C-alpha positions in Angstrom: -16.8 -10.0 -1.7 -15.9 -6.1 -1.7 -15.0 -5.4 -5.4 -12.2 -3.0 -6.7 -13.4 0.4 -8.0 -12.6 1.2 -11.5 -10.5 4.5 -12.3 -11.2 6.9 -15.0 -8.4 5.3 -17.2 -9.9 2.0 -16.7 -13.7 2.9 -17.5 -12.3 4.6 -20.6 -10.4 1.5 -21.5 -13.1 -1.2 -20.8 -16.3 1.2 -22.1 -17.1 -1.6 -24.6 -17.4 -4.0 -21.7 -19.5 -1.7 -19.7 -21.7 -1.0 -22.2 -22.8 -4.5 -22.4 -25.5 -5.3 -19.8 -24.4 -8.9 -19.3 -21.2 -7.4 -17.9 -21.3 -3.6 -17.1 -19.4 -2.0 -14.1 -19.9 -5.0 -11.6 -18.9 -7.6 -14.2 -16.0 -5.5 -15.0 -14.8 -5.1 -11.3 -15.1 -9.1 -11.2 -12.9 -9.3 -14.1 -10.4 -7.1 -12.3 -10.6 -9.0 -9.3 -10.1 -12.2 -10.7 -6.6 -14.2 -11.2 -6.0 -16.7 -13.6 -3.1 -19.0 -14.1 -2.2 -20.2 -18.0 -0.3 -23.2 -18.1 1.2 -23.3 -21.5 2.6 -20.4 -23.4 2.4 -21.6 -26.9 -0.3 -21.5 -29.5 -3.3 -21.8 -27.4 -1.7 -19.7 -24.3 -0.6 -16.8 -26.7 -4.2 -16.0 -27.4 -5.4 -16.6 -24.3 -3.2 -14.4 -22.5 -3.5 -11.6 -24.9 -7.1 -11.5 -24.7 -7.6 -11.6 -20.8 -5.1 -9.2 -20.5 -6.9 -6.6 -22.8 -10.2 -7.7 -20.9 -8.5 -6.5 -17.5 -8.2 -9.8 -15.4 -6.4 -8.5 -12.3 -3.7 -11.0 -12.2 -2.2 -13.7 -14.8 0.2 -16.2 -14.1 1.9 -17.6 -17.1 3.5 -21.0 -17.2 6.2 -22.3 -19.5 9.6 -23.7 -19.2 10.2 -24.0 -23.0 11.8 -21.6 -25.2 10.7 -19.5 -28.4 11.5 -21.6 -31.6 11.2 -20.5 -35.1 8.6 -23.3 -35.7 6.3 -21.8 -32.9 6.2 -18.4 -35.0 3.5 -19.6 -37.4 0.8 -19.5 -34.7 2.0 -18.4 -31.4 1.4 -15.1 -32.0 3.3 -13.6 -28.7 6.7 -13.8 -30.2 9.0 -12.5 -32.7 11.8 -13.8 -34.4 14.2 -11.7 -32.4 13.4 -13.4 -29.6 14.2 -16.9 -30.7 15.8 -18.8 -27.8 14.7 -16.7 -25.2 12.1 -18.0 -22.4 8.6 -18.2 -23.7 7.0 -17.4 -20.0 9.4 -14.2 -19.6 8.7 -12.9 -23.3 4.8 -13.5 -23.0 4.8 -11.8 -19.8 6.6 -8.6 -21.6 4.1 -8.6 -24.2 1.1 -9.1 -22.2 2.3 -6.3 -19.9 2.8 -4.1 -23.3 -1.2 -4.7 -23.9 -2.2 -4.1 -20.6 0.1 -2.2 -17.8 -2.6 -2.1 -15.6 -2.6 -5.5 -14.6 -0.6 -8.0 -12.5 1.4 -10.5 -14.9 4.2 -13.3 -13.4 6.2 -14.9 -15.8 6.5 -18.6 -14.0 9.5 -20.3 -16.5 9.2 -23.7 -14.8 8.1 -27.1 -15.6 4.7 -27.9 -14.3 4.5 -31.1 -12.2 2.9 -32.5 -9.4 5.7 -31.7 -7.1 5.0 -27.7 -7.6 1.5 -27.5 -8.9 -0.3 -26.9 -5.7 2.3 -24.0 -4.9 2.3 -22.5 -8.1 -1.6 -22.2 -8.6 -1.9 -21.2 -4.8 -2.8 -17.8 -5.6 -5.0 -18.6 -8.7 -8.6 -18.8 -9.3 -9.0 -20.4 -12.5 -6.6 -23.0 -14.1 -6.5 -22.4 -18.3 -4.8 -25.3 -20.2 -2.5 -24.0 -23.0 -0.7 -27.1 -23.1 -0.6 -30.1 -25.7 0.5 -32.9 -23.6 -2.0 -35.8 -21.8 -0.4 -36.0 -18.3 -0.6 -32.3 -17.7 -4.1 -32.2 -18.5 -4.8 -34.8 -15.9 -2.8 -32.8 -13.5 -4.5 -29.8 -14.6 -8.0 -31.4 -13.9 -7.0 -33.4 -10.7 -5.4 -30.0 -9.5 -8.7 -28.4 -10.1 -10.9 -31.1 -8.1 -8.6 -31.0 -5.3 -8.4 -27.5 -4.6 -11.7 -26.5 -5.7 -10.8 -24.2 -8.7 -12.2 -24.1 -12.0 -10.5 -26.0 -15.2 -11.2 -24.3 -18.5 -9.8 -27.2 -21.2 -8.9 -27.1 -24.4 -7.3 -29.1 -26.8 -6.0 -28.7 -30.6 -5.1 -31.6 -33.5 -4.6 -30.6 -37.2 -7.6 -28.7 -37.9 -10.0 -29.7 -35.2 -10.1 -28.2 -31.3 -11.8 -28.6 -28.4 -13.3 -26.9 -25.5 -15.0 -27.3 -21.9 -14.9 -26.3 -18.5 -14.3 -28.8 -15.5 -13.7 -28.7 -12.0 -17.2 -26.8 -10.8 -19.3 -28.1 -8.5 -22.1 -30.7 -9.8 -20.3 -30.6 -13.1 -17.9 -33.3 -14.6 -14.3 -33.4 -14.8 -11.9 -34.6 -17.3 -11.7 -37.8 -15.8 -15.5 -38.0 -16.5 -14.9 -37.7 -20.3 -11.7 -39.6 -20.2 -11.1 -42.0 -17.3 -7.9 -43.5 -18.5 -5.5 -41.9 -20.5 -4.7 -43.5 -24.0 -1.9 -45.5 -25.0 1.6 -43.3 -25.6 1.8 -42.3 -29.0 -2.1 -42.8 -30.0 -2.4 -39.1 -29.9 0.5 -37.1 -31.7 1.7 -34.1 -30.8 1.3 -30.9 -33.0 5.1 -31.1 -33.8 4.4 -34.7 -35.2 1.5 -34.3 -37.2 1.3 -30.3 -37.6 -1.5 -27.9 -37.0 -3.4 -25.1 -39.1 -1.5 -21.8 -37.8 -5.0 -20.0 -36.9 -6.7 -23.1 -35.1 -4.9 -22.1 -31.8 -6.4 -18.8 -31.9 -9.9 -19.8 -32.6 -9.7 -22.4 -29.7 -7.8 -20.2 -27.6 -10.0 -17.6 -28.1 -13.0 -19.6 -27.3 -11.4 -20.3 -23.7 -10.5 -16.7 -22.9 -14.5 -16.1 -23.4 -15.6 -19.2 -21.3 -13.0 -17.4 -18.2 -14.7 -14.0 -18.8 -18.0 -15.7 -18.9 -17.2 -17.6 -15.7 -16.0 -14.5 -13.9 -18.4 -12.0 -14.8 -21.6 -14.7 -14.8 -22.7 -13.7 -18.4 -24.1 -16.3 -20.6 -23.8 -20.1 -20.2 -20.3 -21.5 -19.7 -19.5 -25.0 -21.3 -19.6 -26.6 -17.9 -21.2 -30.3 -18.8 -20.6 -29.6 -22.3 -18.0 -29.9 -24.7 -17.1 -27.9 -27.9 -16.1 -29.6 -31.0 -14.7 -27.7 -33.7 -13.6 -28.2 -37.3 -11.8 -25.5 -39.3 -11.9 -27.3 -42.6 -15.6 -27.3 -42.7 -16.3 -24.5 -40.4 -18.8 -26.7 -38.1 -19.0 -26.6 -34.3 -21.1 -29.5 -32.6 -21.9 -28.9 -28.6 -22.0 -32.7 -26.9 -23.2 -33.2 -23.4 -20.9 -34.4 -20.8 -22.4 -36.1 -17.8 -20.7 -36.3 -14.1 -19.9 -40.1 -13.5 -21.1 -40.9 -9.9 -18.0 -43.8 -10.2 -15.3 -41.0 -11.3 -11.9 -41.7 -9.6 -11.9 -38.3 -8.4 -15.2 -36.2 -8.6 -17.7 -39.3 -7.9 -19.8 -40.4 -4.9 -16.7 -42.5 -3.6 -13.4 -40.9 -4.6 -10.1 -42.7 -4.4 -7.7 -40.2 -5.5 -6.8 -38.0 -2.7 -3.6 -36.3 -4.2 -1.6 -35.3 -7.0 0.3 -38.6 -8.5 3.5 -38.7 -11.0 1.1 -38.1 -14.1 4.3 -39.0 -16.8 4.6 -42.2 -15.0 1.0 -42.9 -15.0 0.5 -42.1 -18.7 3.0 -44.8 -19.6 2.7 -48.2 -19.8 4.7 -51.5 -19.5 4.4 -52.0 -23.2 5.5 -48.4 -24.4 8.4 -49.0 -21.7 9.2 -52.3 -23.3 8.9 -50.6 -26.8 11.6 -47.8 -25.7 14.0 -50.0 -24.8 13.8 -52.5 -27.7 13.8 -49.3 -29.7 17.2 -48.0 -28.0 18.6 -51.4 -29.5 17.6 -50.5 -32.9 18.7 -47.0 -33.1 21.5 -45.6 -35.1 22.8 -42.0 -35.1 23.2 -40.2 -38.3 26.8 -40.2 -38.3 26.8 -44.2 -38.0 24.4 -44.3 -41.1 26.8 -41.9 -43.1 29.4 -44.3 -42.3 27.4 -47.1 -43.3 26.4 -45.6 -46.5 29.7 -44.4 -47.3 30.7 -48.5 -46.8 31.0 -51.1 -49.7 27.8 -52.7 -48.7 25.4 -49.8 -47.7 22.2 -50.8 -46.1 18.8 -50.1 -47.6 17.0 -47.0 -47.0 13.4 -47.2 -45.8 11.3 -44.1 -45.8 8.1 -44.3 -43.6 6.8 -40.6 -43.9 4.0 -39.7 -46.0 4.2 -38.3 -49.6 3.7 -34.5 -48.8 6.7 -34.8 -46.3 8.9 -36.4 -49.1 8.2 -33.1 -50.8 10.0 -31.1 -47.9 13.1 -33.1 -47.9 14.2 -36.6 -48.9 17.4 -38.8 -48.9 18.8 -40.0 -52.3 18.1 -43.5 -53.2 15.5 -44.3 -50.0 12.7 -46.8 -50.9 9.4 -44.9 -49.7 6.7 -46.8 -48.0 4.4 -44.9 -45.7 3.9 -46.4 -42.3 0.5 -47.1 -42.6 0.8 -49.3 -45.9 4.2 -51.0 -44.6 2.5 -54.3 -43.5 0.8 -54.7 -46.7 4.1 -54.2 -48.7 6.7 -56.2 -46.9 7.3 -58.2 -50.2 9.1 -55.0 -51.5 11.7 -55.9 -49.1 14.5 -58.4 -49.1 14.2 -60.1 -45.2 17.6 -60.8 -45.1 19.2 -57.3 -46.0 20.1 -54.6 -43.8 17.6 -52.0 -43.3 17.8 -48.8 -42.0 14.6 -46.8 -41.4 13.7 -43.1 -41.0 10.9 -40.5 -40.6 10.6 -37.1 -39.6 12.0 -37.3 -36.1 12.3 -41.0 -35.3 9.0 -42.0 -33.9 7.3 -43.5 -36.8 10.2 -45.1 -37.8 10.6 -47.1 -34.5 6.8 -48.5 -35.3 8.1 -49.5 -38.3 11.4 -51.2 -37.0 9.6 -53.2 -34.6 6.9 -54.2 -37.3 9.8 -55.3 -39.2 11.6 -57.4 -36.5 8.3 -59.2 -35.9 8.2 -60.2 -39.3 11.7 -61.7 -39.4 13.7 -58.8 -40.4 16.6 -59.4 -37.9 19.1 -56.5 -39.5 16.7 -53.5 -38.9 17.8 -50.0 -37.6 16.1 -46.9 -36.6 17.7 -43.3 -37.4 17.4 -41.8 -34.1 16.1 -38.4 -34.6 15.3 -38.9 -38.2 15.8 -36.8 -41.3 15.6 -33.9 -39.2 18.7 -35.1 -37.1 20.2 -36.2 -40.4 20.0 -32.4 -41.7 21.4 -31.4 -38.1 24.5 -33.6 -38.3 25.3 -34.7 -41.9 23.7 -32.4 -44.5 23.0 -28.8 -43.4 21.4 -28.3 -47.1 18.2 -30.3 -46.1 15.7 -28.2 -44.4 14.2 -29.1 -40.9 10.5 -29.2 -40.4 
């Protein structure tokens, strides 16, 4: 492979890399020749893109179909208040170009799915995970294995993060670690449980470091290894991940030959049944307002945690956190009408199902939770 030469300006820009014998001029030329696709331009994607641009990766593709929201700014460092409502991919590309105008940056404000993944990724060598959902992780993994690309995986949860490298010859893939997706709802998103603002910066920076190592040949990438990081006690552990000969896509006799509908695959019949039942229990905020103003208002049941009730609350609601609900059913009358709510209507659906199974026949779930109530009924309440 003929590597592109460095200009005088590039020698000055990347001089601190050139002084590292593990990278040097040849390593920097490899970075200039490299192409990286980052899928997800949120908390992880922001530092990944910023540091890879600064490092001199020659071509970056930034994929994200979401728009900037105020709640993003606590951790998604590429965006500003003035960009609220604008497309993340476009805003991120503008910011990244300002960091390094010498590289090629492609904004891809698209939904990344099995139908377009091959086309989008065709011009890139390395796939980097900046997402926060399980289906896209399996899509990225399978795409990497089937197209012989490298997949740099990262994930975050509250104060914890993980990083690994998949898709390399003789190394394991994501399916070797997690052969099947967890049941829907078992692993909540950051929007449901929160995340420490600096954590994506730490994990994303490690992912960027892995990309630089893979391209330049410096050090030992996390191939066959999973880095586990905990910000609460600043601990880090590396565990081995072995390639499984029985893996369905990278094993000795693979049965997965093409990309599939990962959203559908990650769902279960139980979840579909639950959502159908839940829709029958759902009540809109304005409907609840009418019931509360009626002669016989229902009982309000708040299944959020205590720290959430300090953010916002509905007057007169009985507070029983969801994990405690089954052991505190005696505090509720089976014959009464109950409207359950949480932050956004997810945990309250679980609570509605639990009460229904325990003989509570007049159960409702506040669709969209207390945040929807704040949007549609009482704007004095904060949205979190």
